[in-house]
Biopython code that builds the backbone (N, CA, C, O; Angstrom):
import numpy as np
from Bio.PDB.StructureBuilder import StructureBuilder

atoms = [
    (1, "MET", "N", (0.857, -1.180, 0.000)),
    (1, "MET", "CA", (0.000, 0.000, 0.000)),
    (1, "MET", "C", (0.901, 1.240, 0.000)),
    (1, "MET", "O", (1.848, 1.342, 0.780)),
    (2, "THR", "N", (0.583, 2.162, -0.882)),
    (2, "THR", "CA", (1.390, 3.376, -0.951)),
    (2, "THR", "C", (0.988, 4.346, 0.145)),
    (2, "THR", "O", (-0.043, 4.177, 0.797)),
    (3, "ASP", "N", (1.809, 5.357, 0.337)),
    (3, "ASP", "CA", (1.539, 6.370, 1.359)),
    (3, "ASP", "C", (0.264, 7.139, 1.048)),
    (3, "ASP", "O", (-0.464, 7.538, 1.958)),
    (4, "LEU", "N", (-0.007, 7.347, -0.238)),
    (4, "LEU", "CA", (-1.209, 8.086, -0.622)),
    (4, "LEU", "C", (-2.468, 7.350, -0.168)),
    (4, "LEU", "O", (-3.391, 7.970, 0.359)),
    (5, "TRP", "N", (-2.508, 6.042, -0.370)),
    (5, "TRP", "CA", (-3.683, 5.279, 0.053)),
    (5, "TRP", "C", (-3.821, 5.263, 1.569)),
    (5, "TRP", "O", (-4.935, 5.241, 2.091)),
    (6, "LEU", "N", (-2.711, 5.273, 2.266)),
    (6, "LEU", "CA", (-2.766, 5.333, 3.722)),
    (6, "LEU", "C", (-3.378, 6.648, 4.181)),
    (6, "LEU", "O", (-4.187, 6.672, 5.109)),
    (7, "VAL", "N", (-2.993, 7.740, 3.531)),
    (7, "VAL", "CA", (-3.563, 9.054, 3.857)),
    (7, "VAL", "C", (-5.056, 9.069, 3.554)),
    (7, "VAL", "O", (-5.839, 9.598, 4.342)),
    (8, "VAL", "N", (-5.459, 8.498, 2.429)),
    (8, "VAL", "CA", (-6.879, 8.443, 2.070)),
    (8, "VAL", "C", (-7.664, 7.642, 3.099)),
    (8, "VAL", "O", (-8.747, 8.064, 3.504)),
    (9, "LEU", "N", (-7.152, 6.513, 3.524)),
    (9, "LEU", "CA", (-7.844, 5.686, 4.513)),
    (9, "LEU", "C", (-7.938, 6.385, 5.870)),
    (9, "LEU", "O", (-8.977, 6.321, 6.526)),
    (10, "VAL", "N", (-6.873, 7.045, 6.292)),
    (10, "VAL", "CA", (-6.891, 7.757, 7.578)),
    (10, "VAL", "C", (-7.886, 8.920, 7.515)),
    (10, "VAL", "O", (-8.649, 9.135, 8.457)),
    (11, "ALA", "N", (-7.879, 9.670, 6.408)),
    (11, "ALA", "CA", (-8.820, 10.782, 6.264)),
    (11, "ALA", "C", (-10.259, 10.275, 6.230)),
    (11, "ALA", "O", (-11.149, 10.904, 6.803)),
    (12, "SER", "N", (-10.494, 9.158, 5.574)),
    (12, "SER", "CA", (-11.846, 8.583, 5.538)),
    (12, "SER", "C", (-12.299, 8.158, 6.925)),
    (12, "SER", "O", (-13.447, 8.391, 7.304)),
    (13, "ALA", "N", (-11.413, 7.542, 7.677)),
    (13, "ALA", "CA", (-11.753, 7.134, 9.039)),
    (13, "ALA", "C", (-12.032, 8.355, 9.915)),
    (13, "ALA", "O", (-12.938, 8.326, 10.748)),
    (14, "ALA", "N", (-11.263, 9.421, 9.733)),
    (14, "ALA", "CA", (-11.490, 10.637, 10.512)),
    (14, "ALA", "C", (-12.841, 11.258, 10.173)),
    (14, "ALA", "O", (-13.554, 11.717, 11.065)),
    (15, "CYS", "N", (-13.193, 11.274, 8.900)),
    (15, "CYS", "CA", (-14.504, 11.814, 8.495)),
    (15, "CYS", "C", (-15.641, 10.980, 9.074)),
    (15, "CYS", "O", (-16.636, 11.530, 9.546)),
    (16, "LEU", "N", (-15.503, 9.667, 9.041)),
    (16, "LEU", "CA", (-16.523, 8.799, 9.617)),
    (16, "LEU", "C", (-16.633, 9.047, 11.119)),
    (16, "LEU", "O", (-17.739, 9.095, 11.659)),
    (17, "GLY", "N", (-15.509, 9.201, 11.788)),
    (17, "GLY", "CA", (-15.532, 9.481, 13.226)),
    (17, "GLY", "C", (-16.230, 10.791, 13.546)),
    (17, "GLY", "O", (-17.009, 10.865, 14.496)),
    (18, "LEU", "N", (-15.956, 11.829, 12.759)),
    (18, "LEU", "CA", (-16.629, 13.107, 12.972)),
    (18, "LEU", "C", (-18.127, 12.995, 12.742)),
    (18, "LEU", "O", (-18.923, 13.583, 13.474)),
    (19, "LYS", "N", (-18.504, 12.241, 11.725)),
    (19, "LYS", "CA", (-19.929, 12.067, 11.430)),
    (19, "LYS", "C", (-20.625, 11.324, 12.580)),
    (19, "LYS", "O", (-21.722, 11.701, 12.991)),
    (20, "LEU", "N", (-20.000, 10.298, 13.081)),
    (20, "LEU", "CA", (-20.579, 9.558, 14.204)),
    (20, "LEU", "C", (-20.637, 10.422, 15.464)),
    (20, "LEU", "O", (-21.617, 10.373, 16.208)),
    (21, "ALA", "N", (-19.602, 11.203, 15.701)),
    (21, "ALA", "CA", (-19.595, 12.087, 16.873)),
    (21, "ALA", "C", (-20.723, 13.107, 16.771)),
    (21, "ALA", "O", (-21.356, 13.431, 17.776)),
    (22, "GLY", "N", (-20.980, 13.612, 15.573)),
    (22, "GLY", "CA", (-22.078, 14.553, 15.383)),
    (22, "GLY", "C", (-23.435, 13.924, 15.625)),
    (22, "GLY", "O", (-24.351, 14.589, 16.110)),
    (23, "ALA", "N", (-23.574, 12.658, 15.296)),
    (23, "ALA", "CA", (-24.840, 11.966, 15.525)),
    (23, "ALA", "C", (-25.087, 11.709, 17.003)),
    (23, "ALA", "O", (-26.234, 11.563, 17.426)),
    (24, "TRP", "N", (-24.021, 11.653, 17.788)),
    (24, "TRP", "CA", (-24.161, 11.348, 19.212)),
    (24, "TRP", "C", (-24.229, 12.601, 20.090)),
    (24, "TRP", "O", (-24.308, 12.494, 21.314)),
    (25, "VAL", "N", (-24.200, 13.778, 19.480)),
    (25, "VAL", "CA", (-24.299, 15.017, 20.260)),
    (25, "VAL", "C", (-25.701, 15.114, 20.846)),
    (25, "VAL", "O", (-26.677, 14.925, 20.119)),
    (26, "PRO", "N", (-25.830, 15.402, 22.128)),
    (26, "PRO", "CA", (-27.159, 15.512, 22.732)),
    (26, "PRO", "C", (-28.000, 16.610, 22.062)),
    (26, "PRO", "O", (-27.481, 17.667, 21.705)),
    (27, "ARG", "N", (-29.284, 16.350, 21.898)),
    (27, "ARG", "CA", (-30.194, 17.278, 21.226)),
    (27, "ARG", "C", (-30.264, 18.627, 21.949)),
    (27, "ARG", "O", (-30.445, 19.662, 21.308)),
    (28, "ALA", "N", (-30.124, 18.624, 23.250)),
    (28, "ALA", "CA", (-30.203, 19.869, 24.022)),
    (28, "ALA", "C", (-29.075, 20.833, 23.645)),
    (28, "ALA", "O", (-29.259, 22.049, 23.698)),
    (29, "TRP", "N", (-27.922, 20.305, 23.269)),
    (29, "TRP", "CA", (-26.814, 21.164, 22.871)),
    (29, "TRP", "C", (-27.112, 21.877, 21.561)),
    (29, "TRP", "O", (-26.689, 23.016, 21.361)),
    (30, "LEU", "N", (-27.834, 21.215, 20.671)),
    (30, "LEU", "CA", (-28.110, 21.782, 19.349)),
    (30, "LEU", "C", (-29.304, 22.720, 19.333)),
    (30, "LEU", "O", (-29.477, 23.467, 18.370)),
    (31, "ASP", "N", (-30.131, 22.704, 20.370)),
    (31, "ASP", "CA", (-31.327, 23.542, 20.414)),
    (31, "ASP", "C", (-31.029, 24.981, 20.823)),
    (31, "ASP", "O", (-31.914, 25.834, 20.761)),
    (32, "SER", "N", (-29.820, 25.255, 21.231)),
    (32, "SER", "CA", (-29.449, 26.599, 21.650)),
    (32, "SER", "C", (-29.445, 27.552, 20.454)),
    (32, "SER", "O", (-28.979, 27.200, 19.370)),
    (33, "GLN", "N", (-29.965, 28.754, 20.661)),
    (33, "GLN", "CA", (-29.983, 29.765, 19.595)),
    (33, "GLN", "C", (-28.565, 30.154, 19.189)),
    (33, "GLN", "O", (-28.302, 30.390, 18.010)),
    (34, "ARG", "N", (-27.665, 30.222, 20.141)),
    (34, "ARG", "CA", (-26.272, 30.583, 19.856)),
    (34, "ARG", "C", (-25.623, 29.547, 18.938)),
    (34, "ARG", "O", (-24.882, 29.910, 18.025)),
    (35, "VAL", "N", (-25.891, 28.276, 19.170)),
    (35, "VAL", "CA", (-25.326, 27.217, 18.331)),
    (35, "VAL", "C", (-25.911, 27.291, 16.927)),
    (35, "VAL", "O", (-25.177, 27.146, 15.950)),
    (36, "ARG", "N", (-27.208, 27.513, 16.808)),
    (36, "ARG", "CA", (-27.835, 27.618, 15.484)),
    (36, "ARG", "C", (-27.257, 28.762, 14.674)),
    (36, "ARG", "O", (-26.966, 28.598, 13.489)),
    (37, "VAL", "N", (-27.090, 29.916, 15.295)),
    (37, "VAL", "CA", (-26.532, 31.074, 14.593)),
    (37, "VAL", "C", (-25.088, 30.782, 14.189)),
    (37, "VAL", "O", (-24.681, 31.087, 13.068)),
    (38, "GLY", "N", (-24.327, 30.200, 15.088)),
    (38, "GLY", "CA", (-22.932, 29.871, 14.776)),
    (38, "GLY", "C", (-22.799, 28.905, 13.622)),
    (38, "GLY", "O", (-21.943, 29.081, 12.755)),
    (39, "LEU", "N", (-23.643, 27.881, 13.603)),
    (39, "LEU", "CA", (-23.586, 26.904, 12.519)),
    (39, "LEU", "C", (-24.007, 27.511, 11.186)),
    (39, "LEU", "O", (-23.422, 27.190, 10.152)),
    (40, "SER", "N", (-25.016, 28.384, 11.195)),
    (40, "SER", "CA", (-25.429, 29.002, 9.935)),
    (40, "SER", "C", (-24.352, 29.948, 9.418)),
    (40, "SER", "O", (-24.138, 30.030, 8.208)),
    (41, "LEU", "N", (-23.671, 30.664, 10.310)),
    (41, "LEU", "CA", (-22.590, 31.550, 9.878)),
    (41, "LEU", "C", (-21.386, 30.759, 9.382)),
    (41, "LEU", "O", (-20.684, 31.197, 8.470)),
    (42, "MET", "N", (-21.150, 29.608, 9.974)),
    (42, "MET", "CA", (-20.049, 28.771, 9.534)),
    (42, "MET", "C", (-20.279, 28.290, 8.098)),
    (42, "MET", "O", (-19.341, 28.242, 7.302)),
    (43, "THR", "N", (-21.497, 27.941, 7.776)),
    (43, "THR", "CA", (-21.825, 27.502, 6.426)),
    (43, "THR", "C", (-21.587, 28.619, 5.423)),
    (43, "THR", "O", (-21.006, 28.386, 4.363)),
    (44, "VAL", "N", (-22.024, 29.815, 5.743)),
    (44, "VAL", "CA", (-21.826, 30.961, 4.854)),
    (44, "VAL", "C", (-20.339, 31.252, 4.685)),
    (44, "VAL", "O", (-19.881, 31.521, 3.574)),
    (45, "GLY", "N", (-19.593, 31.201, 5.766)),
    (45, "GLY", "CA", (-18.160, 31.464, 5.698)),
    (45, "GLY", "C", (-17.410, 30.440, 4.854)),
    (45, "GLY", "O", (-16.529, 30.800, 4.072)),
    (46, "LEU", "N", (-17.756, 29.175, 5.011)),
    (46, "LEU", "CA", (-17.105, 28.133, 4.217)),
    (46, "LEU", "C", (-17.434, 28.278, 2.736)),
    (46, "LEU", "O", (-16.553, 28.124, 1.890)),
    (47, "LEU", "N", (-18.685, 28.570, 2.415)),
    (47, "LEU", "CA", (-19.073, 28.755, 1.021)),
    (47, "LEU", "C", (-18.391, 29.981, 0.421)),
    (47, "LEU", "O", (-17.937, 29.937, -0.723)),
    (48, "ALA", "N", (-18.316, 31.061, 1.171)),
    (48, "ALA", "CA", (-17.633, 32.267, 0.682)),
    (48, "ALA", "C", (-16.155, 31.998, 0.446)),
    (48, "ALA", "O", (-15.594, 32.450, -0.552)),
    (49, "GLY", "N", (-15.530, 31.277, 1.340)),
    (49, "GLY", "CA", (-14.120, 30.927, 1.158)),
    (49, "GLY", "C", (-13.897, 30.075, -0.079)),
    (49, "GLY", "O", (-12.915, 30.264, -0.797)),
    (50, "LEU", "N", (-14.800, 29.142, -0.332)),
    (50, "LEU", "CA", (-14.697, 28.308, -1.530)),
    (50, "LEU", "C", (-14.845, 29.145, -2.795)),
    (50, "LEU", "O", (-14.094, 28.958, -3.752)),
    (51, "VAL", "N", (-15.799, 30.058, -2.808)),
    (51, "VAL", "CA", (-16.009, 30.911, -3.978)),
    (51, "VAL", "C", (-14.781, 31.776, -4.241)),
    (51, "VAL", "O", (-14.331, 31.881, -5.383)),
    (52, "VAL", "N", (-14.240, 32.391, -3.206)),
    (52, "VAL", "CA", (-13.066, 33.253, -3.383)),
    (52, "VAL", "C", (-11.861, 32.445, -3.838)),
    (52, "VAL", "O", (-11.117, 32.881, -4.716)),
    (53, "THR", "N", (-11.663, 31.277, -3.253)),
    (53, "THR", "CA", (-10.530, 30.442, -3.643)),
    (53, "THR", "C", (-10.637, 30.023, -5.103)),
    (53, "THR", "O", (-9.652, 30.086, -5.838)),
    (54, "GLN", "N", (-11.812, 29.600, -5.525)),
    (54, "GLN", "CA", (-11.994, 29.175, -6.910)),
    (54, "GLN", "C", (-11.914, 30.345, -7.882)),
    (54, "GLN", "O", (-11.537, 30.160, -9.039)),
    (55, "THR", "N", (-12.261, 31.534, -7.432)),
    (55, "THR", "CA", (-12.239, 32.701, -8.308)),
    (55, "THR", "C", (-10.832, 33.249, -8.484)),
    (55, "THR", "O", (-10.453, 33.626, -9.593)),
    (56, "LEU", "N", (-10.062, 33.300, -7.427)),
    (56, "LEU", "CA", (-8.771, 33.979, -7.471)),
    (56, "LEU", "C", (-7.571, 33.066, -7.696)),
    (56, "LEU", "O", (-6.471, 33.567, -7.926)),
    (57, "SER", "N", (-7.740, 31.756, -7.638)),
    (57, "SER", "CA", (-6.587, 30.868, -7.798)),
    (57, "SER", "C", (-6.404, 30.478, -9.258)),
    (57, "SER", "O", (-7.359, 30.191, -9.980)),
    (58, "GLN", "N", (-5.136, 30.481, -9.664)),
    (58, "GLN", "CA", (-4.812, 30.096, -11.035)),
    (58, "GLN", "C", (-3.406, 29.527, -11.053)),
    (58, "GLN", "O", (-2.446, 30.248, -10.779)),
    (59, "ASP", "N", (-3.269, 28.268, -11.364)),
    (59, "ASP", "CA", (-1.968, 27.606, -11.466)),
    (59, "ASP", "C", (-1.122, 27.782, -10.209)),
    (59, "ASP", "O", (0.080, 28.031, -10.297)),
    (60, "GLY", "N", (-1.739, 27.656, -9.058)),
    (60, "GLY", "CA", (-1.016, 27.731, -7.799)),
    (60, "GLY", "C", (-0.700, 29.144, -7.336)),
    (60, "GLY", "O", (0.013, 29.320, -6.348)),
    (61, "GLY", "N", (-1.205, 30.137, -8.016)),
    (61, "GLY", "CA", (-0.946, 31.517, -7.630)),
    (61, "GLY", "C", (-2.209, 32.347, -7.718)),
    (61, "GLY", "O", (-3.315, 31.818, -7.827)),
    (62, "LEU", "N", (-2.027, 33.646, -7.669)),
    (62, "LEU", "CA", (-3.147, 34.573, -7.728)),
    (62, "LEU", "C", (-3.447, 34.893, -9.182)),
    (62, "LEU", "O", (-2.555, 35.281, -9.937)),
    (63, "GLY", "N", (-4.697, 34.731, -9.571)),
    (63, "GLY", "CA", (-5.085, 35.013, -10.947)),
    (63, "GLY", "C", (-6.201, 36.036, -10.999)),
    (63, "GLY", "O", (-7.303, 35.789, -10.508)),
    (64, "LEU", "N", (-5.922, 37.167, -11.584)),
    (64, "LEU", "CA", (-6.940, 38.212, -11.732)),
    (64, "LEU", "C", (-7.390, 38.199, -13.185)),
    (64, "LEU", "O", (-6.694, 38.705, -14.065)),
    (65, "ASP", "N", (-8.541, 37.623, -13.426)),
    (65, "ASP", "CA", (-9.036, 37.521, -14.785)),
    (65, "ASP", "C", (-10.534, 37.790, -14.825)),
    (65, "ASP", "O", (-11.067, 38.450, -13.933)),
    (66, "ALA", "N", (-11.206, 37.293, -15.832)),
    (66, "ALA", "CA", (-12.630, 37.568, -16.035)),
    (66, "ALA", "C", (-13.486, 37.033, -14.891)),
    (66, "ALA", "O", (-14.571, 37.559, -14.641)),
    (67, "ARG", "N", (-13.026, 36.011, -14.202)),
    (67, "ARG", "CA", (-13.816, 35.456, -13.098)),
    (67, "ARG", "C", (-14.029, 36.469, -11.985)),
    (67, "ARG", "O", (-15.096, 36.511, -11.371)),
    (68, "LEU", "N", (-13.007, 37.291, -11.724)),
    (68, "LEU", "CA", (-13.114, 38.290, -10.663)),
    (68, "LEU", "C", (-14.155, 39.350, -11.025)),
    (68, "LEU", "O", (-14.956, 39.748, -10.179)),
    (69, "ALA", "N", (-14.144, 39.801, -12.263)),
    (69, "ALA", "CA", (-15.136, 40.784, -12.702)),
    (69, "ALA", "C", (-16.540, 40.188, -12.669)),
    (69, "ALA", "O", (-17.489, 40.868, -12.278)),
    (70, "ALA", "N", (-16.682, 38.943, -13.068)),
    (70, "ALA", "CA", (-17.991, 38.280, -13.034)),
    (70, "ALA", "C", (-18.478, 38.132, -11.596)),
    (70, "ALA", "O", (-19.665, 38.311, -11.324)),
    (71, "LEU", "N", (-17.574, 37.808, -10.676)),
    (71, "LEU", "CA", (-17.952, 37.697, -9.268)),
    (71, "LEU", "C", (-18.373, 39.054, -8.713)),
    (71, "LEU", "O", (-19.333, 39.143, -7.948)),
    (72, "ALA", "N", (-17.658, 40.109, -9.096)),
    (72, "ALA", "CA", (-18.020, 41.449, -8.635)),
    (72, "ALA", "C", (-19.408, 41.841, -9.145)),
    (72, "ALA", "O", (-20.206, 42.410, -8.400)),
    (73, "LEU", "N", (-19.695, 41.538, -10.410)),
    (73, "LEU", "CA", (-21.017, 41.833, -10.959)),
    (73, "LEU", "C", (-22.096, 41.027, -10.231)),
    (73, "LEU", "O", (-23.154, 41.562, -9.899)),
    (74, "ALA", "N", (-21.830, 39.751, -9.986)),
    (74, "ALA", "CA", (-22.799, 38.910, -9.280)),
    (74, "ALA", "C", (-23.040, 39.424, -7.863)),
    (74, "ALA", "O", (-24.178, 39.433, -7.392)),
    (75, "ALA", "N", (-21.975, 39.851, -7.182)),
    (75, "ALA", "CA", (-22.132, 40.387, -5.829)),
    (75, "ALA", "C", (-22.961, 41.665, -5.850)),
    (75, "ALA", "O", (-23.807, 41.873, -4.981)),
    (76, "LEU", "N", (-22.720, 42.517, -6.835)),
    (76, "LEU", "CA", (-23.497, 43.746, -6.960)),
    (76, "LEU", "C", (-24.975, 43.437, -7.201)),
    (76, "LEU", "O", (-25.849, 44.056, -6.596)),
    (77, "LEU", "N", (-25.245, 42.487, -8.076)),
    (77, "LEU", "CA", (-26.638, 42.127, -8.363)),
    (77, "LEU", "C", (-27.317, 41.490, -7.149)),
    (77, "LEU", "O", (-28.495, 41.744, -6.896)),
    (78, "LEU", "N", (-26.588, 40.671, -6.402)),
    (78, "LEU", "CA", (-27.158, 40.094, -5.185)),
    (78, "LEU", "C", (-27.437, 41.174, -4.155)),
    (78, "LEU", "O", (-28.457, 41.132, -3.467)),
    (79, "TRP", "N", (-26.536, 42.140, -4.047)),
    (79, "TRP", "CA", (-26.735, 43.244, -3.115)),
    (79, "TRP", "C", (-27.967, 44.053, -3.498)),
    (79, "TRP", "O", (-28.676, 44.553, -2.625)),
    (80, "ARG", "N", (-28.228, 44.186, -4.799)),
    (80, "ARG", "CA", (-29.398, 44.919, -5.285)),
    (80, "ARG", "C", (-30.654, 44.038, -5.308)),
    (80, "ARG", "O", (-31.701, 44.455, -5.803)),
    (81, "ARG", "N", (-30.542, 42.819, -4.770)),
    (81, "ARG", "CA", (-31.650, 41.871, -4.626)),
    (81, "ARG", "C", (-32.231, 41.413, -5.963)),
    (81, "ARG", "O", (-33.446, 41.280, -6.111)),
    (82, "ALA", "N", (-31.353, 41.177, -6.929)),
    (82, "ALA", "CA", (-31.791, 40.634, -8.212)),
    (82, "ALA", "C", (-32.128, 39.155, -8.032)),
    (82, "ALA", "O", (-31.580, 38.506, -7.141)),
    (83, "PRO", "N", (-33.015, 38.614, -8.858)),
    (83, "PRO", "CA", (-33.314, 37.178, -8.780)),
    (83, "PRO", "C", (-32.056, 36.344, -9.061)),
    (83, "PRO", "O", (-31.178, 36.752, -9.822)),
    (84, "PHE", "N", (-31.995, 35.194, -8.440)),
    (84, "PHE", "CA", (-30.787, 34.372, -8.521)),
    (84, "PHE", "C", (-30.464, 33.980, -9.954)),
    (84, "PHE", "O", (-29.295, 33.975, -10.338)),
    (85, "LEU", "N", (-31.462, 33.655, -10.744)),
    (85, "LEU", "CA", (-31.229, 33.273, -12.137)),
    (85, "LEU", "C", (-30.595, 34.435, -12.915)),
    (85, "LEU", "O", (-29.715, 34.217, -13.748)),
    (86, "VAL", "N", (-31.036, 35.646, -12.646)),
    (86, "VAL", "CA", (-30.454, 36.823, -13.294)),
    (86, "VAL", "C", (-28.991, 36.973, -12.877)),
    (86, "VAL", "O", (-28.142, 37.302, -13.705)),
    (87, "VAL", "N", (-28.696, 36.738, -11.618)),
    (87, "VAL", "CA", (-27.320, 36.842, -11.121)),
    (87, "VAL", "C", (-26.417, 35.838, -11.835)),
    (87, "VAL", "O", (-25.324, 36.189, -12.278)),
    (88, "VAL", "N", (-26.868, 34.605, -11.944)),
    (88, "VAL", "CA", (-26.061, 33.554, -12.574)),
    (88, "VAL", "C", (-25.829, 33.855, -14.050)),
    (88, "VAL", "O", (-24.701, 33.773, -14.537)),
    (89, "VAL", "N", (-26.899, 34.204, -14.758)),
    (89, "VAL", "CA", (-26.778, 34.476, -16.194)),
    (89, "VAL", "C", (-25.910, 35.713, -16.442)),
    (89, "VAL", "O", (-25.085, 35.707, -17.356)),
    (90, "ALA", "N", (-26.078, 36.756, -15.656)),
    (90, "ALA", "CA", (-25.268, 37.969, -15.825)),
    (90, "ALA", "C", (-23.801, 37.697, -15.522)),
    (90, "ALA", "O", (-22.924, 38.175, -16.241)),
    (91, "GLY", "N", (-23.526, 36.946, -14.483)),
    (91, "GLY", "CA", (-22.141, 36.613, -14.151)),
    (91, "GLY", "C", (-21.480, 35.779, -15.232)),
    (91, "GLY", "O", (-20.340, 36.040, -15.615)),
    (92, "ALA", "N", (-22.198, 34.774, -15.723)),
    (92, "ALA", "CA", (-21.654, 33.937, -16.799)),
    (92, "ALA", "C", (-21.468, 34.756, -18.073)),
    (92, "ALA", "O", (-20.465, 34.609, -18.772)),
    (93, "GLY", "N", (-22.426, 35.609, -18.368)),
    (93, "GLY", "CA", (-22.311, 36.445, -19.556)),
    (93, "GLY", "C", (-21.152, 37.431, -19.465)),
    (93, "GLY", "O", (-20.454, 37.664, -20.452)),
    (94, "ALA", "N", (-20.946, 38.007, -18.290)),
    (94, "ALA", "CA", (-19.823, 38.927, -18.097)),
    (94, "ALA", "C", (-18.490, 38.215, -18.271)),
    (94, "ALA", "O", (-17.585, 38.732, -18.926)),
    (95, "ALA", "N", (-18.370, 37.038, -17.691)),
    (95, "ALA", "CA", (-17.120, 36.277, -17.824)),
    (95, "ALA", "C", (-16.888, 35.886, -19.287)),
    (95, "ALA", "O", (-15.772, 36.005, -19.794)),
    (96, "ALA", "N", (-17.933, 35.424, -19.957)),
    (96, "ALA", "CA", (-17.800, 35.039, -21.365)),
    (96, "ALA", "C", (-17.450, 36.241, -22.239)),
    (96, "ALA", "O", (-16.601, 36.148, -23.125)),
    (97, "GLY", "N", (-18.106, 37.364, -21.984)),
    (97, "GLY", "CA", (-17.825, 38.559, -22.779)),
    (97, "GLY", "C", (-16.402, 39.070, -22.587)),
    (97, "GLY", "O", (-15.733, 39.448, -23.549)),
    (98, "LEU", "N", (-15.945, 39.077, -21.340)),
    (98, "LEU", "CA", (-14.584, 39.541, -21.075)),
    (98, "LEU", "C", (-13.547, 38.581, -21.655)),
    (98, "LEU", "O", (-12.499, 39.015, -22.134)),
    (99, "ARG", "N", (-13.828, 37.306, -21.615)),
    (99, "ARG", "CA", (-12.899, 36.343, -22.214)),
    (99, "ARG", "C", (-12.879, 36.472, -23.736)),
    (99, "ARG", "O", (-11.830, 36.316, -24.363)),
    (100, "ALA", "N", (-14.043, 36.758, -24.329)),
    (100, "ALA", "CA", (-14.094, 36.972, -25.778)),
    (100, "ALA", "C", (-13.299, 38.202, -26.183)),
    (100, "ALA", "O", (-12.752, 38.262, -27.284)),
    (101, "LEU", "N", (-13.237, 39.185, -25.290)),
    (101, "LEU", "CA", (-12.456, 40.388, -25.549)),
    (101, "LEU", "C", (-10.963, 40.207, -25.272)),
    (101, "LEU", "O", (-10.156, 41.103, -25.520)),
    (102, "GLY", "N", (-10.612, 39.012, -24.748)),
    (102, "GLY", "CA", (-9.203, 38.705, -24.537)),
    (102, "GLY", "C", (-8.706, 38.894, -23.118)),
    (102, "GLY", "O", (-7.506, 38.789, -22.867)),
    (103, "TRP", "N", (-9.600, 39.168, -22.192)),
    (103, "TRP", "CA", (-9.163, 39.337, -20.805)),
    (103, "TRP", "C", (-9.436, 38.072, -20.013)),
    (103, "TRP", "O", (-10.577, 37.812, -19.633)),
    (104, "GLY", "N", (-8.423, 37.302, -19.766)),
    (104, "GLY", "CA", (-8.572, 36.104, -18.977)),
    (104, "GLY", "C", (-8.837, 34.924, -19.796)),
    (104, "GLY", "O", (-8.988, 33.825, -19.263)),
]
sb = StructureBuilder()
sb.init_structure("model")
sb.init_model(0)
sb.init_chain("A")
sb.init_seg("    ")
for serial, (resi, resn, name, xyz) in enumerate(atoms, 1):
    if name == "N":
        sb.init_residue(resn, " ", resi, " ")
    sb.init_atom(name, np.array(xyz, "f"), 0.0, 1.0, " ", f" {name:<3s}", serial, name[0])
structure = sb.get_structure()
């Protein structure tokens, strides 16, 4: 067995352990308003981090291209409370248009 497979097996066991530990948490601990707010903010933070990482990373470094402009447009439209479908189509269209113009 290679070292890579050992890492995969250990990570899988750790994920299973975390999942089981979460199932055994007493219900009273999860009913707290503070815990609910914290968990919802954690989800938003993780999703935002994923979006930023995927937008700004390019070949192991920082990449400023059409994706950043499309994300900025999408953020502006979300801030202005545009429908989600409009946000997605406008962001994709902005990225496609900027790439067609040679940027990114």
